[in-house]
ROGUDO-869113 format. One line per field, with one value per residue (C-alpha): residue number from 1; residue in three letters; x, y, z. Coordinates in Angstrom, 1 decimal, always signed. Example, Ala and Ser with C-alpha at 12.3 -4.5 7.8 and 13.67 -1.06 7.14 Angstrom:
residues 2
k = (1 2) $
r = (ala ser) $
xx = (+12.3 +13.7) $
yy = (-4.5 -1.1) $
zz = (+7.8 +7.1) $
end
This chain:
residues 480
k = (1 2 3 4 5 6 7 8 9 10 11 12 13 14 15 16 17 18 19 20 21 22 23 24 25 26 27 28 29 30 31 32 33 34 35 36 37 38 39 40 41 42 43 44 45 46 47 48 49 50 51 52 53 54 55 56 57 58 59 60 61 62 63 64 65 66 67 68 69 70 71 72 73 74 75 76 77 78 79 80 81 82 83 84 85 86 87 88 89 90 91 92 93 94 95 96 97 98 99 100 101 102 103 104 105 106 107 108 109 110 111 112 113 114 115 116 117 118 119 120 121 122 123 124 125 126 127 128 129 130 131 132 133 134 135 136 137 138 139 140 141 142 143 144 145 146 147 148 149 150 151 152 153 154 155 156 157 158 159 160 161 162 163 164 165 166 167 168 169 170 171 172 173 174 175 176 177 178 179 180 181 182 183 184 185 186 187 188 189 190 191 192 193 194 195 196 197 198 199 200 201 202 203 204 205 206 207 208 209 210 211 212 213 214 215 216 217 218 219 220 221 222 223 224 225 226 227 228 229 230 231 232 233 234 235 236 237 238 239 240 241 242 243 244 245 246 247 248 249 250 251 252 253 254 255 256 257 258 259 260 261 262 263 264 265 266 267 268 269 270 271 272 273 274 275 276 277 278 279 280 281 282 283 284 285 286 287 288 289 290 291 292 293 294 295 296 297 298 299 300 301 302 303 304 305 306 307 308 309 310 311 312 313 314 315 316 317 318 319 320 321 322 323 324 325 326 327 328 329 330 331 332 333 334 335 336 337 338 339 340 341 342 343 344 345 346 347 348 349 350 351 352 353 354 355 356 357 358 359 360 361 362 363 364 365 366 367 368 369 370 371 372 373 374 375 376 377 378 379 380 381 382 383 384 385 386 387 388 389 390 391 392 393 394 395 396 397 398 399 400 401 402 403 404 405 406 407 408 409 410 411 412 413 414 415 416 417 418 419 420 421 422 423 424 425 426 427 428 429 430 431 432 433 434 435 436 437 438 439 440 441 442 443 444 445 446 447 448 449 450 451 452 453 454 455 456 457 458 459 460 461 462 463 464 465 466 467 468 469 470 471 472 473 474 475 476 477 478 479 480) $
r = (met leu val phe arg arg trp leu pro val pro arg ser met leu gly arg met leu leu leu thr leu leu ala val leu leu ala gln gly leu ser ser leu ile trp val ser gln phe arg ala thr gln met glu gly leu gln gly ser ala arg ser met ala his ser ile ala ala ser val ser tyr phe arg ser leu pro leu gly phe arg pro met val leu glu gln leu arg ser met gly gly ser arg phe phe val ser leu asn asn arg pro leu ser met gln val leu pro val thr glu arg ser asp val val leu asn thr ile thr gln val leu lys glu arg leu gly asn asp leu glu phe ser val gln phe val arg pro asp asp leu arg val phe asn gly ala leu lys leu asp glu leu pro lys ser trp ala asn tyr ser leu thr leu glu pro leu asn pro pro val leu val thr gln ile arg ile gly pro glu glu trp leu tyr leu ala ser leu leu pro glu pro tyr ser asn ile asp arg gly glu val thr glu his gln val leu phe ile ala leu thr ser cys phe leu leu leu phe ile gly leu leu val arg trp gln thr gln pro leu lys arg leu ala gln ala ala arg glu trp ser leu asp pro val ala glu pro val ala glu glu gly gly arg glu val met asp val gly lys ala phe asn ser met arg gln arg ile ser arg tyr leu ser glu arg ser gln leu phe ser ala ile ser his asp leu arg thr pro ile thr arg leu arg leu arg ala glu leu leu asp asp glu gln leu arg gly lys phe asn arg asp leu asp glu leu glu leu leu val lys gly ala leu gln cys val lys asp thr asp ile his glu asn ile glu gln ile asn leu asn his leu leu his gly leu ile glu pro tyr leu ala asp gly arg val thr leu glu gly gln ala gln ala ser tyr pro gly lys ala leu ala leu arg arg cys ile gly asn leu leu asp asn ala leu lys tyr gly asn arg ala his leu arg val ala asp ser ser asp ala phe val leu his val asp asp glu gly pro gly val pro glu arg gln leu glu gln ile phe glu pro his phe arg leu ala gly his gln gln gly tyr gly leu gly leu gly ile ala arg ser leu ala his ser his gly gly glu val thr leu gln asn leu arg asp gly gly leu arg val thr leu trp leu pro arg trp arg) $
xx = (+2.8 +6.2 +7.7 +4.9 +5.5 +9.3 +9.1 +6.0 +5.3 +1.9 -0.1 -1.3 -4.8 -7.6 -8.3 -4.7 -4.7 -8.0 -6.8 -3.5 -5.2 -7.7 -4.9 -3.1 -6.3 -7.1 -3.5 -3.5 -7.0 -6.2 -2.8 -4.3 -7.2 -4.8 -2.4 -5.3 -6.7 -3.3 -2.6 -6.0 -5.7 -2.2 -3.3 -6.3 -4.1 -1.5 -4.1 -5.8 -2.4 -1.4 -4.7 -4.3 -0.6 -1.7 -4.4 -2.0 +0.6 -2.0 -2.8 +0.9 +1.3 -1.8 -0.4 +3.0 +1.3 -0.8 +2.1 +4.1 +1.3 +1.2 +3.3 +6.2 +4.6 +1.4 +2.8 +3.5 -0.1 -1.6 +0.4 -0.8 -4.4 -3.8 -2.4 -5.2 -8.2 -7.2 -8.3 -5.4 -4.6 -0.9 +1.1 +2.7 +5.7 +8.3 +12.0 +15.1 +16.7 +15.6 +15.4 +17.4 +15.5 +16.0 +14.3 +12.4 +13.7 +12.0 +9.4 +7.3 +4.4 +6.4 +8.3 +5.0 +3.9 +7.2 +7.5 +3.9 +4.2 +7.6 +6.2 +3.1 +5.1 +7.4 +4.5 +2.7 +5.6 +8.4 +11.4 +13.7 +11.9 +14.1 +12.3 +12.5 +9.8 +10.4 +8.7 +9.7 +8.9 +6.6 +8.9 +11.7 +9.6 +11.3 +9.6 +10.7 +14.3 +15.2 +14.5 +11.9 +10.1 +6.4 +5.6 +7.4 +4.8 +1.3 -1.1 -3.5 -0.9 -1.0 -4.5 -6.0 -3.6 -1.6 -3.7 -1.0 -2.5 -2.9 -1.4 +1.5 +1.8 +4.7 +4.5 +5.0 +7.3 +7.6 +10.1 +10.0 +12.2 +9.9 +12.4 +15.9 +16.5 +12.8 +11.5 +7.9 +7.5 +4.5 +3.8 +0.8 -0.5 -1.8 -5.5 -6.9 -6.5 -3.1 -1.7 +0.6 +2.9 +4.7 +1.7 +1.8 -0.9 -1.7 -2.3 -2.0 -5.8 -6.0 -3.4 -5.3 -8.5 -7.0 -5.5 -8.8 -10.9 -8.3 -8.4 -12.2 -12.4 -9.9 -11.8 -15.1 -13.5 -11.7 -15.0 -16.8 -14.1 -13.9 -17.6 -17.6 -14.5 -15.8 -17.8 -14.7 -12.6 -15.2 -15.2 -11.4 -11.6 -14.2 -12.0 -9.0 -11.1 -12.7 -15.1 -16.9 -19.2 -22.7 -24.1 -21.5 -22.9 -22.7 -21.0 -23.2 -24.3 -24.2 -22.5 -22.8 -24.4 -21.1 -19.9 -23.2 -22.7 -19.3 -20.7 -23.5 -20.9 -18.7 -21.5 -22.6 -19.1 -18.6 -21.8 -20.8 -17.3 -18.8 -21.3 -18.6 -16.2 -19.0 -20.0 -16.4 -15.9 -19.0 -17.9 -14.5 -16.0 -18.4 -15.5 -13.5 -16.4 -17.3 -13.7 -12.8 -15.2 -14.1 -10.4 -10.9 -12.9 -10.2 -7.5 -9.3 -9.8 -6.1 -5.2 -7.1 -4.9 -2.6 +0.0 +2.2 +3.8 +0.4 -0.9 +2.0 +1.3 -2.3 -1.3 +1.1 -1.5 -4.0 -1.5 -0.8 -4.5 -5.1 -2.1 -3.6 -7.0 -5.5 -3.2 -6.1 -8.2 -5.4 -4.7 -8.4 -8.6 -5.4 -6.0 -9.7 -9.6 -13.0 -11.7 -12.4 -9.7 -8.3 -5.3 -2.6 +0.3 +3.0 +5.6 +3.3 +2.5 +6.2 +7.2 +4.3 +5.5 +9.2 +8.8 +8.9 +12.3 +14.0 +15.3 +17.5 +18.6 +17.3 +15.4 +16.6 +14.7 +16.1 +14.2 +10.5 +7.4 +6.9 +3.1 +0.2 -0.9 -4.5 -5.0 -6.3 -4.6 -5.1 -4.1 -0.9 -0.1 -0.4 +1.6 +4.6 +4.3 +4.7 +7.7 +9.3 +8.5 +9.9 +13.2 +13.5 +12.6 +15.0 +17.6 +17.8 +17.8 +15.8 +17.0 +14.2 +14.8 +12.2 +12.5 +9.5 +8.7 +5.7 +5.4 +5.6 +6.3 +9.1 +10.1 +13.3 +13.5 +17.0 +17.9 +21.2 +20.2 +21.5 +19.4 +17.3 +18.5 +17.8 +15.6 +13.3 +12.9 +9.4 +8.5 +8.6 +5.5 +3.5 +1.3 +2.9 +6.3 +9.2 +12.9 +13.6 +11.5 +12.2 +10.8 +7.3 +4.6 +2.5 +4.7 +2.1 +3.7 +5.2 +2.3 -0.1 +2.1 +2.2 -1.6 -2.2 +0.3 -1.5 -4.8 -3.2 -1.8 +1.7 +4.2 +6.6 +9.9 +12.9 +16.6 +19.7 +22.2 +25.8 +27.2 +24.6 +21.1 +17.8 +16.1 +12.4 +11.0 +7.5 +6.4 +3.2 +2.1 +1.0 -0.8 -3.8) $
yy = (-11.4 -10.2 -11.4 -9.6 -6.4 -6.7 -7.1 -4.9 -1.6 -1.8 +1.5 +2.6 +3.7 +1.2 +2.6 +2.0 -1.5 -2.4 -1.1 -3.0 -6.3 -5.8 -5.1 -8.3 -10.3 -9.0 -9.7 -13.2 -14.0 -12.6 -14.4 -17.8 -17.4 -16.2 -19.1 -21.6 -19.9 -19.7 -23.4 -24.4 -21.9 -23.1 -26.7 -25.7 -23.5 -26.2 -28.8 -26.4 -25.3 -28.9 -29.6 -26.5 -27.4 -31.0 -29.7 -27.3 -30.1 -32.3 -29.4 -29.0 -32.7 -32.6 -29.6 -31.3 -34.5 -32.4 -30.5 -33.7 -35.2 -32.3 -32.4 -30.0 -27.7 -27.4 -26.3 -22.6 -22.4 -23.7 -21.2 -18.3 -19.4 -19.6 -16.1 -14.5 -16.5 -17.8 -21.3 -22.1 -21.2 -20.8 -18.3 -20.8 -20.4 -22.7 -21.9 -23.5 -23.3 -22.8 -19.1 -17.9 -15.8 -14.7 -17.2 -16.1 -17.5 -20.7 -20.4 -23.0 -22.4 -22.3 -25.4 -27.3 -26.2 -27.0 -30.4 -31.3 -30.3 -32.0 -35.2 -35.2 -34.4 -37.3 -39.6 -38.5 -37.9 -40.2 -39.8 -39.2 -36.0 -32.9 -29.9 -27.0 -25.5 -22.2 -19.0 -15.7 -12.2 -10.6 -7.7 -10.2 -12.6 -13.5 -15.0 -16.3 -16.9 -13.2 -13.1 -10.4 -9.1 -9.6 -5.9 -5.6 -7.7 -6.8 -6.9 -9.2 -11.9 -12.3 -11.1 -14.6 -16.2 -13.7 -11.0 -9.5 -6.1 -4.8 -7.5 -8.7 -12.1 -14.5 -16.3 -20.1 -20.9 -24.5 -25.2 -28.8 -30.3 -31.9 -32.4 -31.6 -27.9 -27.5 -26.4 -25.9 -22.7 -22.5 -19.5 -19.3 -17.9 -20.0 -19.7 -17.5 -17.4 -19.1 -16.7 -14.9 -17.4 -14.8 -13.8 -14.7 -16.3 -13.1 -10.2 -6.5 -6.2 -8.8 -7.0 -3.7 -5.4 -6.8 -3.4 -1.5 -4.0 -3.8 +0.0 +0.1 -2.4 -0.5 +2.7 +1.3 -0.5 +2.8 +4.7 +2.0 +1.9 +5.7 +5.9 +3.3 +4.7 +8.3 +7.5 +5.8 +8.9 +11.1 +8.7 +8.9 +12.7 +12.7 +10.4 +12.8 +15.8 +14.0 +16.2 +15.3 +18.2 +16.8 +19.0 +18.1 +16.9 +13.0 +11.3 +10.8 +7.1 +6.4 +4.1 +0.3 -1.6 -2.5 +1.1 +2.4 -0.1 +1.4 +4.9 +4.0 +2.2 +5.3 +7.7 +5.4 +5.1 +8.8 +9.3 +6.6 +8.1 +11.6 +10.4 +8.4 +11.4 +13.6 +11.2 +10.7 +14.4 +14.7 +11.7 +13.2 +16.6 +14.9 +13.0 +16.2 +18.0 +15.1 +14.6 +18.2 +18.5 +15.4 +16.2 +19.8 +18.4 +15.9 +18.5 +20.7 +17.8 +17.0 +20.5 +19.8 +16.8 +17.4 +14.9 +16.9 +13.7 +12.2 +15.5 +15.6 +12.0 +12.9 +16.0 +14.1 +11.5 +14.2 +16.0 +12.8 +12.1 +15.6 +15.3 +12.1 +13.7 +16.8 +14.7 +12.6 +15.6 +17.3 +14.2 +14.0 +17.7 +17.9 +14.8 +15.3 +18.1 +18.8 +20.7 +20.7 +20.3 +23.6 +24.8 +25.7 +28.1 +26.0 +28.8 +31.2 +28.6 +27.8 +31.5 +32.1 +29.3 +30.2 +34.0 +34.2 +32.4 +34.3 +37.1 +34.8 +32.6 +29.4 +28.4 +28.4 +27.6 +26.4 +25.8 +26.5 +24.8 +24.9 +24.9 +25.0 +21.8 +20.5 +19.7 +20.8 +24.1 +23.9 +20.2 +20.9 +23.9 +21.8 +18.9 +21.1 +23.2 +20.1 +19.0 +22.5 +22.7 +19.2 +20.1 +23.3 +21.6 +18.7 +20.0 +23.7 +24.7 +23.6 +23.6 +23.2 +22.2 +21.8 +19.4 +19.8 +17.9 +16.9 +13.7 +14.8 +17.7 +16.8 +18.8 +17.8 +19.2 +18.8 +19.6 +19.7 +17.5 +14.1 +12.1 +9.1 +5.5 +3.4 +0.9 +3.7 +5.5 +4.1 +4.0 +7.8 +8.1 +6.3 +8.6 +9.9 +8.5 +10.9 +10.3 +13.3 +12.8 +16.3 +18.1 +19.6 +18.2 +15.2 +13.3 +13.6 +15.9 +13.4 +11.0 +13.8 +15.0 +11.4 +11.1 +14.3 +13.3 +10.0 +11.8 +13.4 +10.1 +11.1 +9.9 +11.1 +9.3 +9.7 +9.4 +10.0 +12.3 +11.2 +14.4 +14.3 +15.4 +14.0 +14.5 +14.3 +14.0 +14.9 +13.4 +14.5 +13.0 +15.3 +12.6 +12.5) $
zz = (+6.7 +7.7 +4.4 +2.6 +4.4 +3.8 +0.1 -0.6 +1.2 +2.8 +3.0 +6.4 +5.3 +4.8 +1.4 +0.3 +1.7 +0.1 -3.3 -2.9 -2.0 -4.8 -7.3 -6.2 -6.3 -9.8 -11.1 -9.6 -11.0 -14.4 -14.4 -13.5 -16.0 -18.7 -18.0 -18.3 -21.4 -23.0 -22.5 -23.9 -26.7 -27.6 -27.8 -30.0 -32.2 -32.7 -33.6 -36.1 -37.4 -38.1 -39.8 -42.1 -42.8 -43.7 -46.0 -47.7 -48.1 -49.9 -52.2 -53.0 -53.7 -55.9 -57.8 -58.3 -59.6 -61.9 -63.4 -63.7 -65.8 -68.2 -71.4 -71.3 -73.9 -72.1 -68.8 -69.7 -71.1 -67.9 -65.9 -68.1 -67.5 -63.8 -63.7 -65.7 -64.5 -61.1 -59.9 -57.6 -54.0 -54.9 -56.9 -59.3 -61.6 -63.3 -62.8 -64.0 -60.5 -56.9 -55.9 -52.9 -50.4 -46.8 -44.6 -41.5 -38.1 -37.1 -34.3 -32.6 -34.9 -38.1 -37.1 -36.8 -40.2 -42.0 -40.3 -41.2 -44.8 -45.2 -43.7 -46.0 -49.2 -48.5 -47.9 -51.1 -53.5 -52.1 -49.9 -52.9 -53.8 -53.9 -52.5 -50.0 -47.8 -46.0 -44.7 -46.4 -45.5 -48.1 -49.0 -49.7 -51.8 -55.1 -58.2 -61.6 -62.7 -62.6 -58.8 -59.3 -56.2 -56.1 -56.0 -59.4 -61.1 -62.2 -59.2 -61.2 -61.2 -57.4 -56.5 -56.8 -54.4 -52.3 -50.6 -48.4 -47.3 -44.7 -42.5 -44.7 -43.1 -43.9 -47.2 -47.4 -50.4 -51.6 -54.4 -55.9 -58.6 -61.2 -64.0 -65.2 -64.6 -63.9 -60.5 -59.6 -57.5 -55.2 -52.9 -50.6 -47.3 -44.4 -43.9 -41.1 -38.2 -38.7 -41.3 -38.8 -37.4 -35.3 -33.3 -29.6 -27.5 -25.6 -27.9 -27.1 -27.2 -24.4 -22.3 -22.8 -21.8 -18.6 -17.8 -18.4 -16.3 -13.5 -13.5 -13.5 -10.7 -8.6 -9.2 -8.0 -5.1 -4.1 -4.3 -2.2 +0.4 +0.6 +1.1 +3.8 +5.6 +5.9 +9.0 +10.6 +9.8 +11.5 +14.5 +14.7 +14.6 +17.4 +19.5 +19.0 +19.9 +22.8 +24.8 +28.0 +27.7 +28.3 +25.6 +23.0 +19.7 +19.4 +16.6 +13.5 +13.4 +9.7 +7.2 +7.2 +10.0 +11.6 +11.4 +12.9 +15.8 +16.4 +16.4 +18.8 +21.1 +21.0 +21.9 +24.7 +26.0 +26.1 +28.0 +30.5 +31.0 +31.4 +34.0 +35.8 +36.0 +37.2 +39.9 +40.9 +41.2 +43.4 +45.5 +46.3 +47.0 +49.4 +51.0 +51.4 +53.0 +55.3 +56.4 +57.0 +60.0 +62.0 +61.4 +62.7 +65.6 +66.5 +66.2 +68.7 +71.1 +70.8 +72.0 +75.2 +76.1 +79.1 +77.9 +75.5 +74.0 +73.3 +71.9 +69.5 +68.3 +67.7 +65.7 +63.5 +62.7 +61.9 +59.7 +57.8 +57.4 +56.1 +53.7 +52.3 +51.7 +50.1 +47.9 +46.7 +46.0 +44.1 +42.0 +41.0 +40.3 +38.2 +36.1 +35.6 +32.9 +31.3 +28.3 +24.6 +22.0 +20.6 +18.7 +21.3 +20.7 +22.5 +22.2 +24.0 +26.7 +27.3 +27.6 +30.0 +32.3 +32.3 +32.5 +36.4 +36.4 +33.6 +36.0 +38.1 +35.2 +36.7 +33.5 +29.9 +26.7 +23.4 +20.2 +19.4 +18.2 +14.4 +14.5 +16.9 +18.6 +18.9 +22.6 +26.0 +27.0 +30.7 +30.9 +28.9 +31.1 +34.2 +32.6 +31.5 +34.7 +36.9 +34.9 +35.3 +39.1 +39.6 +37.9 +39.9 +43.2 +42.9 +40.4 +41.2 +37.5 +34.5 +30.9 +28.3 +24.8 +22.1 +19.2 +16.9 +13.7 +11.6 +13.6 +17.2 +19.6 +22.0 +25.0 +27.0 +30.6 +32.1 +35.7 +37.6 +40.4 +41.6 +39.2 +40.0 +40.7 +37.7 +39.6 +40.7 +37.3 +36.9 +40.6 +41.0 +38.8 +41.5 +43.8 +47.0 +46.1 +46.8 +46.8 +49.1 +52.2 +53.6 +50.6 +50.8 +48.4 +47.8 +45.4 +42.6 +40.1 +37.7 +37.9 +37.1 +34.2 +32.7 +33.1 +31.2 +28.5 +28.1 +27.6 +24.6 +23.2 +24.4 +27.0 +29.7 +30.1 +32.4 +31.7 +33.8 +32.1 +31.7 +33.4 +36.2 +36.4 +35.2 +31.7 +31.6 +28.0 +27.0 +23.7 +22.1 +18.7 +15.9 +14.0 +16.4) $
end
């Protein structure tokens, strides 16, 4: 598979891949079938060609024997009758020398014909016979002692034996010495379908037929795949625009049985997740309500203690317990964003976040988004706001730089702080983890920001800068 992807670019869409695989399958099937057909056709053609050449050779030998048997004075009379009345498959003439003509290059088919005729003539007329057998192009065919071209003679002289138009196939010319200064000239065409010895096994019509069948097959496969993948595209769109609104319209369950099962599973999953998040929110609200009363009661009772040292220990434990409860509630509240997908003006969002800090110069912004982004506005505001607050809290200043493209929206947030030890770059995303213990907060900002980025298919990464400080990068894909 890796080699296939290396040598052939594989489309990303299912339609493109199906068409590519179909095209390869068609070409492979047509190639194998054509190879088998060509091999069988070649064997049949060669066998038929040898039979036709052998039949023609016997006719040539019979003609030679016949003219040899005629008295010298009768030979011109017989030739005149042949030209005017027909009766021979050859154009025949008597010359006092062999005519010189431009011979066609020897091919596999013509070589079979020439060798077969030569072999039969030697068997029938003897090995000491002086003769030549060759293929000549029709427009270079010469007849008679004056080396006249065939088209310079009356058409009636050749109509009985040489019907050239409209194909103009090669002409087989046999010149045999039958006496002193007397050469019998025989010109003829091979019978159909062997008349054209230059024709290949695979014709242009066959190639055109293969191309047309492949195009029609690809067209129908493309329409079928497009029809079947439309529900999948709508399902992907619904997943990108995920909404937990209980009154949201479910995904249409249509298409093939397997696609319908996927749509049903998606709708069921969305209902279960919506129900789970609603129950979780209710659970944490109940826990918050139930814990607030005993914590307050314990704090009042601690104030009644006479031992100041013991009272301080109680208060510290209660503060820690209250911090844990508030942190857990904030984590649930900030990451559980029940919003619908909408087009967000990221430039307006960024300027709204940094506006309070522009007066003292603690925040700078470079670059801008090229287009709106489909996402959850409140979630992205909290995500970028947490990154900005984290940079200002631990790095004193925040330098924002936008790198937008058609593939992704990227926001770099650089601070001027001490950075983070390399071994703890991933650990600081964990809840309640803080490098600076004296700083106020719950240690949830970066973890919440990463969760919100994940909900958009993106990511938050950390990198220590070479000159000091930490770079936090928010990557949001635009292909969702």
